[in-house]
Backbone bond lengths (Angstrom), bond angles and torsions (degrees), N, CA, C in turn:
res aa  C-N    CA-C-N  psi(-1)  N-CA   C-N-CA  omega(-1)  CA-C   N-CA-C  phi
1 X - - - 1.475 - - 1.512 109.95 -
2 X 1.318 116.09 -46.58 1.494 118.74 -176.37 1.523 110.13 -66.38
3 X 1.367 116.15 -35.74 1.469 119.48 179.18 1.552 109.08 -65.52
4 X 1.299 117.29 -38.56 1.469 120.35 178.09 1.527 110.60 -64.15
5 X 1.308 114.39 -41.31 1.461 120.61 -179.45 1.538 111.38 -65.07
6 X 1.305 115.91 -43.03 1.491 120.03 177.94 1.514 110.34 -64.74
7 X 1.337 115.57 -42.07 1.487 119.07 176.95 1.544 110.93 -59.57
8 X 1.337 115.61 -42.04 1.507 118.74 178.39 1.501 110.24 -63.19
9 X 1.285 118.66 -41.67 1.477 122.45 -179.86 1.560 108.40 -61.77
10 X 1.323 118.07 -47.48 1.469 120.65 178.95 1.518 111.17 -61.90
11 X 1.356 116.70 -41.11 1.465 118.54 178.74 1.512 112.61 -66.02
12 X 1.300 116.82 -37.04 1.456 120.17 177.69 1.515 110.03 -66.35
13 X 1.319 117.42 -38.35 1.463 119.20 176.69 1.503 112.34 -65.78
14 X 1.327 117.92 -37.55 1.479 122.76 178.19 1.515 108.88 -66.19
15 X 1.322 118.84 -45.00 1.459 121.30 -178.20 1.553 108.86 -71.40
16 X 1.296 115.16 -22.04 1.469 119.49 179.76 1.499 114.15 -61.69
17 X 1.308 118.76 -14.60 1.447 122.67 177.08 1.531 108.74 -64.73
18 X 1.330 116.78 -39.13 1.445 121.81 -178.79 1.533 110.44 -81.83
19 X 1.321 116.01 -46.37 1.483 118.63 178.89 1.538 109.22 -128.02
20 X 1.294 115.94 111.54 1.501 121.23 -177.12 1.536 113.73 -60.37
21 X 1.280 118.25 -17.31 1.462 121.01 177.54 1.520 111.71 -62.03
22 X 1.370 115.75 -28.94 1.462 119.29 177.92 1.511 111.56 -69.40
23 X 1.326 116.90 -27.68 1.497 119.36 175.25 1.494 108.65 -62.96
24 X 1.300 117.93 -39.60 1.472 121.63 -177.82 1.526 106.62 -67.94
25 X 1.297 117.34 -41.80 1.506 119.62 179.74 1.500 109.45 -63.60
26 X 1.335 118.41 -40.31 1.444 120.90 178.94 1.529 111.47 -66.00
27 X 1.330 118.07 -39.28 1.431 121.65 176.29 1.514 113.73 -62.11
28 X 1.346 114.42 -43.18 1.456 119.06 177.94 1.531 110.88 -65.90
29 X 1.254 116.82 -40.46 1.510 120.80 178.27 1.533 110.46 -64.30
30 X 1.301 116.67 -42.27 1.462 121.21 179.09 1.555 110.00 -64.24
31 X 1.328 116.23 -42.63 1.488 119.61 177.79 1.504 111.15 -60.82
32 X 1.309 115.88 -46.00 1.471 119.79 -178.60 1.528 110.07 -64.62
33 X 1.304 117.50 -39.24 1.433 121.65 179.45 1.523 112.65 -65.33
34 X 1.312 117.32 -41.87 1.455 122.97 179.54 1.520 110.52 -69.26
35 X 1.311 117.99 -44.84 1.465 122.25 -175.95 1.518 113.33 -73.98
36 X 1.320 118.62 -44.75 1.461 121.46 -170.83 1.496 115.33 -118.03
37 X 1.335 118.88 -18.63 1.450 119.58 -168.60 1.524 115.32 -83.62
38 X 1.344 115.39 -29.87 1.478 118.08 -176.20 1.515 109.91 -103.24
39 X 1.308 118.35 125.89 1.453 121.81 177.93 1.519 110.07 -72.18
40 X 1.301 117.03 -32.83 1.452 121.56 -177.78 1.539 112.38 -94.46
41 X 1.243 117.62 16.63 1.512 120.68 -175.80 1.525 110.79 -86.76
42 X 1.291 113.55 -162.29 1.450 120.90 -179.62 1.508 112.96 -61.87
43 X 1.315 116.42 -42.29 1.432 119.50 -177.35 1.524 112.80 -69.93
44 X 1.325 117.63 157.77 1.443 120.79 -177.95 1.547 107.05 -90.21
45 X 1.321 114.18 151.34 1.448 118.94 177.07 1.513 110.53 -72.43
46 X 1.319 116.46 169.22 1.452 120.00 178.42 1.549 112.33 -62.73
47 X 1.354 114.68 -36.78 1.475 116.78 -179.56 1.507 110.46 -65.67
48 X 1.347 117.31 -39.26 1.443 118.86 -179.87 1.536 111.27 -69.36
49 X 1.311 116.43 -39.05 1.463 119.54 176.39 1.509 111.90 -62.70
50 X 1.334 117.34 -41.69 1.480 118.89 -179.59 1.532 109.06 -69.54
51 X 1.297 117.19 -37.04 1.450 120.05 -178.58 1.563 109.59 -66.04
52 X 1.329 117.35 -38.16 1.452 120.62 178.78 1.538 109.51 -68.62
53 X 1.357 117.56 -40.57 1.448 122.30 175.70 1.493 112.41 -60.17
54 X 1.343 115.57 -45.75 1.475 119.19 -179.82 1.520 112.38 -66.53
55 X 1.338 116.77 -35.82 1.480 118.39 175.72 1.524 111.25 -64.40
56 X 1.303 116.48 -44.22 1.496 119.97 177.21 1.497 111.98 -60.87
57 X 1.313 116.13 -44.76 1.499 121.81 -179.87 1.511 110.67 -63.04
58 X 1.312 117.91 -44.56 1.467 121.02 178.89 1.518 111.68 -67.49
59 X 1.272 117.98 -38.69 1.461 121.87 177.40 1.535 110.25 -63.96
60 X 1.307 118.59 -41.31 1.458 122.71 178.94 1.517 109.80 -67.26
61 X 1.303 118.79 -39.43 1.422 122.03 178.10 1.558 113.03 -64.85
62 X 1.329 114.60 -40.80 1.504 119.89 175.41 1.501 110.09 -62.50
63 X 1.332 117.50 -43.27 1.458 120.11 178.76 1.494 111.75 -61.75
64 X 1.315 118.06 -45.37 1.488 123.59 -178.55 1.544 110.06 -63.39
65 X 1.322 118.36 -42.18 1.456 121.08 177.26 1.506 111.99 -62.53
66 X 1.335 116.58 -43.76 1.463 120.68 179.66 1.511 110.92 -65.87
67 X 1.338 115.99 -39.08 1.487 119.82 -178.49 1.557 108.82 -68.47
68 X 1.315 117.89 -36.19 1.465 119.40 -178.64 1.532 108.88 -70.59
69 X 1.303 119.43 -33.48 1.464 122.88 177.93 1.542 110.14 -64.96
70 X 1.320 115.21 -42.51 1.450 119.91 -176.76 1.502 113.62 -78.47
71 X 1.340 116.82 -29.01 1.457 122.15 -179.08 1.496 107.13 -122.09
72 X 1.299 117.45 96.24 1.446 123.97 -167.52 1.531 113.92 -55.53
73 X 1.318 119.61 -40.53 1.486 121.54 -172.74 1.538 112.06 -85.65
74 X 1.325 119.25 -4.08 1.461 120.67 -177.15 1.517 111.26 -67.17
75 X 1.323 117.04 134.71 1.436 120.08 170.21 1.482 117.98 79.26
76 X 1.308 118.17 5.00 1.451 119.39 -179.01 1.532 108.74 -78.95
77 X 1.311 115.35 149.57 1.483 118.95 -176.91 1.493 112.39 -85.00
78 X 1.307 120.85 -10.21 1.419 123.11 -178.78 1.536 111.07 -72.89
79 X 1.344 117.47 155.30 1.455 120.95 178.82 1.509 111.28 -65.67
80 X 1.308 114.91 140.52 1.476 118.05 177.42 1.503 112.62 79.87
81 X 1.308 121.03 0.39 1.426 122.59 179.36 1.507 114.55 74.09
82 X 1.325 119.69 11.05 1.479 123.11 -179.03 1.499 110.28 -87.06
83 X 1.322 116.03 148.77 1.411 118.24 177.73 1.540 110.41 -80.67
84 X 1.318 118.53 169.81 1.467 124.81 -173.70 1.525 108.44 -60.77
85 X 1.351 119.95 -42.51 1.445 120.40 -173.61 1.535 112.11 -79.30
86 X 1.318 120.14 -5.52 1.477 122.97 -179.99 1.520 110.03 -92.37
87 X 1.281 120.39 -5.20 1.488 122.29 -177.17 1.511 110.68 -71.17
88 X 1.323 116.11 150.30 1.472 120.80 173.73 1.459 111.05 -124.59
């Protein structure tokens, strides 16, 4: 598959001598191939991206839990940040 794609890019570059619009098509095809086509390329795979997202999400959740423990009124849904038992 990748050999066919590279051949197509080279062919578009060769035909681009006659019509420069084919150079643009070759550039777009090359960009798509580099960004999304190769699993071992520069870009990260979907599993790696999800793992990084999950790690950031879990880290943020741990920070928020720790902050709520240390600052009792933080994050409460009641008006004024007071807890339910502090109301008068």
